[in-house]
N, C-alpha and C positions, 0 to 999 in steps of 0.2 A: 315588833322590834327585835324580838329574839331571832327571827329569821335573818335580819340584816347582820347581826353579830355572827350567826352561823355562816352566812355567805362570806363575810370577811375572813373568817377562820379557814374556810375551804379555799378561798383565794390565796391566802397566805401559804397554805400547804402546797397548792399548785405551783406557786412561785418558787418555793424552796425546792420542790422536786425538779423543776425545770433548771434551776441554778445548779443543782447537784449533777444533773445530766450533762450540762455544759462544761462543768469542771472536769468531768470524767473524759470528755472529748479531747482535752488537751494532755491527757496522760500519755507518756512515752511508751512505745511498744518495747517488748523485750528484744534483746539483740538477736535471739534465734528467730523470732517472728520477722524482724526487719530483714535479716539475712535471707530468709525464705521468700519474703515478698520481693526482694531485689532479684533473687535468682529467677523467680517466676516472671518478673518484668523483663529481665534480660532474655530469657527463653522465648517469651512472646515477641519481643523485638526482633530476635534473630529469625524466628519463624516468618514474621511479616516481611523482613528484608529478603529472605530467601524466596518468598512468594513474589515479591516485586521484581527480583532478578529473573525469575522464570517467565513472568509476564513480559518483561522487557525483551528477553531473548526471543520469545515468540513473536513479539511485535517487530523486531528487527528482521527475523526470518521471513515474516509475511511481507514486509516492505521490500526485502531483497527479491522475493518471488514476483511481486508486482512490478518491480523495475525490470526484471528479466523478461517478463511477459510483454511489457511495453517496448523494450528494445527489440524483441523478436517481431512484434507487430510493425514497428517502424522499419526494420530491415525488409520485411515482406512488402510493405508499402513502397519502399525505395526500389525494390526489385520490380514491382508491378509498374511503377512510374517509368523506370528505365526501359522496360519492355515496351510500354506504350509509346514512348518517345522514339525508340528505334524503329518500331513498326510504322509509325506515322512518317518518319523521315524516309524510310524505304518506299512507302507508297507514294510520297511526293516525288522522290527520285524516279520512280517507275513512270509516273505521269509525264514528267519532263522527257524521259527517254522515249516514250511512245510518241510524244509530239514530234520529237526530232526524227523518229522513224517515218513519220508522215511525209517528209520531204523526199523519201526514197520511193522507188517503184518496184513492183513485182516481187521477185525472190529476195532481193536485197531488203525490201521493206519487211517481209515476213521474217527473214533471218534476224533483222534488227529487233523486231517485236519479241521474237522468241528469246533473244539474248536479254532483253529488258525483263521479260517474265521470269527467266532463270535467275537474274540478279535479285529480283523481288523475293522469289522463293528462298534463295540463299540467305538474304538479309533477315527474313522472318525466322528461318531455322536458327540462325545465329542468336537472334534476340530471345528465342524460346530456350536455347541452350544456356544462355547467361541467366535467364530467369530461373531455370531449373537448378542451376548451380548455386544460386543465392541461398543463404540460410533461411 
């Protein structure tokens, strides 16, 4: 029985110690400590904001580079497509011209084909020049 009384006593001491600790938690800090804590919190917040701004600036710069690369790629693809269209058209025009030359005879036919070949060569050179001039 004595042990039950001792246990109750120990329990009472533990409860009082816990209550004392909890009462101390609600104690106000000194104005100096509060001012120091506020200054540290403001400094930490400013540091975090500066880091976020640096990261945002880097993200914007990376995005701008990606856009520039995509635009450059699109311009090259446009130039390649325009070149392919011009060459295809020139080759089609050449075939039509050669077929028309078939109606002629001898030197006239050969001169006609030479002219068609020269027109094809000129059209391909122009297409190549436009492609090379593209960004």
